[in-house]
C-alpha positions as CSV (number, residue, x, y, z in Angstrom):
1,M,40.1,165.5,108.5
2,V,42.1,165.8,105.3
3,R,42.6,162.0,105.2
4,R,39.0,161.4,106.1
5,L,37.9,163.4,103.1
6,F,40.4,162.5,100.4
7,E,41.6,159.0,101.0
8,P,38.2,157.3,100.3
9,L,38.4,158.9,96.9
10,G,41.7,157.2,96.1
11,W,44.1,160.0,96.8
12,N,47.4,159.4,98.6
13,V,47.5,162.1,101.3
14,D,50.7,163.7,102.6
15,V,49.8,166.2,105.3
16,E,52.0,168.0,107.8
17,T,50.8,170.4,110.5
18,I,52.3,173.9,110.7
19,A,53.3,175.4,114.0
20,L,51.6,178.7,115.0
21,D,55.1,180.2,115.4
22,P,58.3,178.1,114.9
23,E,60.1,180.3,117.4
24,Y,57.6,179.5,120.1
25,P,56.7,175.8,119.9
26,G,54.8,176.0,123.1
27,W,52.1,177.9,121.4
28,G,51.1,174.7,119.6
29,E,49.9,174.1,116.0
30,S,48.1,176.6,113.7
31,H,45.0,175.9,111.7
32,Y,47.1,175.4,108.6
33,V,48.8,172.4,107.1
34,Y,51.2,171.5,104.2
35,L,49.1,169.3,102.0
36,E,50.1,167.2,99.0
37,L,47.7,165.0,97.1
38,N,48.9,162.3,94.8
39,G,46.9,160.0,92.6
40,T,45.7,159.0,89.1
41,I,42.3,160.5,88.4
42,C,40.4,162.2,85.6
43,L,41.4,165.9,85.8
44,S,37.8,167.2,85.7
45,T,36.8,164.9,88.5
46,A,39.8,165.9,90.6
47,L,39.0,169.6,90.2
48,F,35.4,169.0,91.2
49,Q,36.4,167.1,94.3
50,I,38.9,169.8,95.3
51,H,36.2,172.5,94.6
52,A,33.8,170.7,97.0
53,L,36.2,169.7,99.7
54,L,38.3,172.8,100.3
55,P,35.3,174.7,101.9
56,V,34.6,171.6,103.9
57,L,38.1,171.7,105.3
58,T,37.8,175.4,106.2
59,D,34.2,175.1,107.4
60,S,33.8,178.8,106.6
61,K,32.4,180.2,103.3
62,H,33.1,183.8,102.6
63,Y,29.7,184.5,101.1
64,W,26.1,183.8,101.7
65,V,25.0,180.2,101.2
66,G,21.8,180.0,99.3
67,D,19.7,177.3,97.5
68,D,22.0,177.5,94.5
69,E,24.8,176.0,96.6
70,I,22.9,172.7,96.7
71,A,23.0,172.5,92.9
72,K,26.7,173.4,92.9
73,L,27.5,170.7,95.4
74,L,25.5,168.0,93.6
75,R,27.1,168.8,90.3
76,A,30.5,168.6,91.8
77,G,29.7,165.4,93.6
78,V,28.4,163.3,90.7
79,G,30.1,159.9,90.7
80,W,31.7,160.1,94.1
81,L,29.7,162.0,96.8
82,A,26.9,159.6,97.2
83,G,29.3,156.7,98.0
84,H,31.6,158.7,100.2
85,P,31.6,157.5,103.9
86,G,31.8,161.2,105.0
87,K,29.0,162.5,102.8
88,E,27.0,163.8,105.7
89,L,30.0,165.8,107.0
90,I,30.7,167.1,103.5
91,M,27.2,168.2,102.9
92,T,26.8,169.8,106.3
93,R,30.0,171.8,106.1
94,Y,29.7,172.8,102.4
95,L,26.1,174.1,103.1
96,A,27.2,176.0,106.2
97,H,25.4,173.8,108.6
98,H,21.9,174.7,107.3
99,R,20.1,171.5,108.3
100,D,17.1,171.9,105.9
101,M,19.5,172.5,103.0
102,V,21.4,169.4,103.9
103,E,18.2,167.3,103.9
104,A,17.2,168.8,100.6
105,A,20.6,168.0,99.1
106,A,20.3,164.4,100.3
107,S,16.9,164.0,98.8
108,L,18.0,165.5,95.5
109,M,21.1,163.4,95.4
110,V,19.1,160.2,95.6
111,E,16.9,161.4,92.8
112,G,19.8,162.6,90.7
113,E,21.7,159.4,90.9
114,G,19.2,157.7,88.6
115,G,18.7,160.8,86.4
116,S,20.8,162.5,83.8
117,A,24.0,161.2,85.3
118,E,23.1,157.7,84.3
119,G,25.3,156.2,81.6
120,K,28.3,158.3,82.4
121,T,31.6,156.5,83.1
122,A,34.3,157.7,85.4
123,G,36.4,158.9,82.5
124,D,33.6,161.1,81.2
125,G,34.0,163.5,84.2
126,P,31.1,165.0,86.2
127,A,27.7,164.9,84.6
128,E,24.8,167.2,85.1
129,V,22.4,166.1,87.9
130,N,18.7,166.3,87.4
131,L,17.6,168.8,90.1
132,T,13.9,168.8,89.2
133,S,12.2,168.3,92.5
134,T,9.3,169.5,94.6
135,V,11.6,169.8,97.7
136,V,11.5,173.3,99.1
137,P,14.1,174.1,101.7
138,L,12.7,174.7,105.2
139,H,14.2,178.2,105.5
140,T,12.3,179.2,102.3
141,L,9.1,178.0,103.7
142,R,9.8,179.7,107.0
143,G,10.5,183.0,105.3
144,D,7.3,182.7,103.3
145,A,5.3,182.1,106.5
146,V,6.8,185.2,108.2
147,M,6.2,187.4,105.2
148,T,2.6,186.3,105.0
149,E,2.1,186.9,108.8
150,L,3.6,190.4,108.6
151,K,1.3,191.4,105.8
152,D,-1.8,189.9,107.5
153,L,-1.0,191.9,110.6
154,G,-0.6,195.1,108.6
155,A,2.9,195.6,109.9
156,R,4.8,198.2,107.9
157,R,7.8,199.0,110.2
158,V,9.7,195.9,111.1
159,V,12.9,195.0,112.9
160,D,14.7,191.7,112.2
161,I,16.7,190.8,115.3
162,G,19.7,188.7,114.4
163,C,19.4,189.4,110.7
164,G,22.8,187.9,109.8
165,E,23.8,188.7,106.2
166,G,20.4,190.1,105.3
167,T,18.4,187.4,103.4
168,P,15.1,188.2,105.2
169,M,15.7,191.9,104.8
170,Q,16.3,191.4,101.1
171,R,12.7,190.1,100.8
172,L,11.4,193.0,102.8
173,M,13.2,195.4,100.7
174,A,11.5,194.1,97.6
175,E,8.0,194.7,99.0
176,P,6.8,198.3,98.8
177,H,4.3,197.5,101.5
178,F,7.1,197.8,104.1
179,T,8.0,201.4,104.8
180,R,10.8,200.9,107.4
181,F,12.9,197.9,108.4
182,I,15.9,197.6,110.6
183,G,18.3,194.7,110.8
184,T,20.4,194.0,113.8
185,D,23.2,191.6,114.5
186,V,25.9,191.3,117.1
187,A,28.5,190.5,114.4
188,A,30.1,193.5,112.7
189,W,31.1,191.3,109.7
190,A,27.5,190.3,109.2
191,M,26.6,194.0,108.8
192,G,29.2,194.4,106.2
193,W,28.0,191.4,104.2
194,G,24.4,192.5,104.7
195,E,25.2,195.9,103.1
196,T,26.8,194.1,100.2
197,R,23.9,191.7,99.8
198,L,21.4,194.5,99.9
199,R,23.5,196.5,97.5
200,M,23.2,199.6,99.7
201,D,25.8,201.4,97.6
202,E,23.6,201.0,94.5
203,V,20.0,201.6,95.6
204,G,18.4,205.0,95.4
205,D,17.8,207.4,98.3
206,R,14.2,206.3,98.7
207,H,15.2,202.7,99.4
208,R,18.2,203.7,101.5
209,E,15.9,205.6,103.8
210,R,13.7,202.6,104.3
211,V,16.4,200.2,105.5
212,R,19.0,200.4,108.3
213,L,21.6,197.9,109.5
214,I,22.9,198.3,113.1
215,Q,25.2,196.3,115.3
216,S,23.2,195.3,118.4
217,S,23.0,192.3,120.7
218,A,19.7,190.4,121.0
219,R,20.2,190.5,124.8
220,Y,20.5,194.2,125.5
221,A,18.0,197.1,125.3
222,D,18.4,199.3,122.3
223,D,16.3,202.5,121.8
224,R,16.9,202.4,118.1
225,I,14.5,199.5,117.6
226,A,11.8,200.6,120.0
227,G,8.2,201.2,119.0
228,L,8.0,199.5,115.6
229,D,5.1,197.5,114.3
230,A,6.7,194.1,114.5
231,A,9.8,192.2,115.5
232,V,11.0,188.9,114.1
233,L,13.8,186.6,115.0
234,I,13.5,184.6,111.8
235,E,17.0,183.0,111.7
236,A,18.1,183.7,115.3
237,I,15.7,182.1,117.7
238,E,17.3,178.7,117.4
239,H,20.6,180.1,118.5
240,I,19.3,181.5,121.8
241,G,20.2,179.2,124.7
242,S,18.1,178.9,127.9
243,E,20.6,181.0,129.8
244,R,20.0,184.0,127.5
245,L,16.3,183.6,126.9
246,S,15.1,185.9,129.7
247,A,17.4,188.7,128.5
248,V,16.1,188.4,124.9
249,V,12.4,188.3,126.1
250,A,13.1,191.5,128.2
251,K,14.6,193.3,125.2
252,V,11.8,192.4,122.8
253,F,8.7,192.6,124.9
254,V,9.7,195.0,127.7
255,H,12.0,197.5,126.0
256,A,11.4,197.4,122.2
257,R,7.7,196.7,122.7
258,P,6.7,196.3,119.0
259,R,3.0,196.1,118.2
260,E,3.4,192.5,117.2
261,S,6.2,190.1,118.3
262,W,6.7,186.4,117.8
């Protein structure tokens, strides 16, 4: 992976895997390597490349990936990303596998290549990319559609099953129309990031009473989400395999029984 990312950019790559535990070689290799990059390249370009490719290597960003990450990637990638043979892999991993964001980045990259980056030479370092576009990420359109539907239905108490790090709930929280909303996710770390994203330690008591984040699986009955006005699975439904679908249906429609579910 390291060679695949850096060698096409002209780097000489020296990489050595690290054993999980040197005293127990039978345990195999760890996820870490000794890495040395050698080459002659403009310093600013080198820093932009490393900035973009390190999260590609780890395939795990420690913060929520939003639309602004598209602009960061395109600015860092001016002059090298468009021609990189692994650009699809780079965009996919950098943007945390959000397919709609990858497609938006690809469209903007094509437009930006002929925009304000024009006329720059390799020695000038990264140029600003013209990000003016009518491309709207699919997850933004999906969120808009759900918000409109909730309001049209008159739903005021909502549960977001599989809320992740809280982006849909952030939108709900900004709307005084919604009086109660609960976010659930099976991952405890998502709850922590959700509280940070929603700034639960900063909001007033009135807002804190409206929102609740709880750890809960989409497959198991949970009395804490029963009897609300609406249930949504806005960023979770695509992750539910056929073997788990019946359990999710039972949880939502049989046990939770919200007034409106989709």
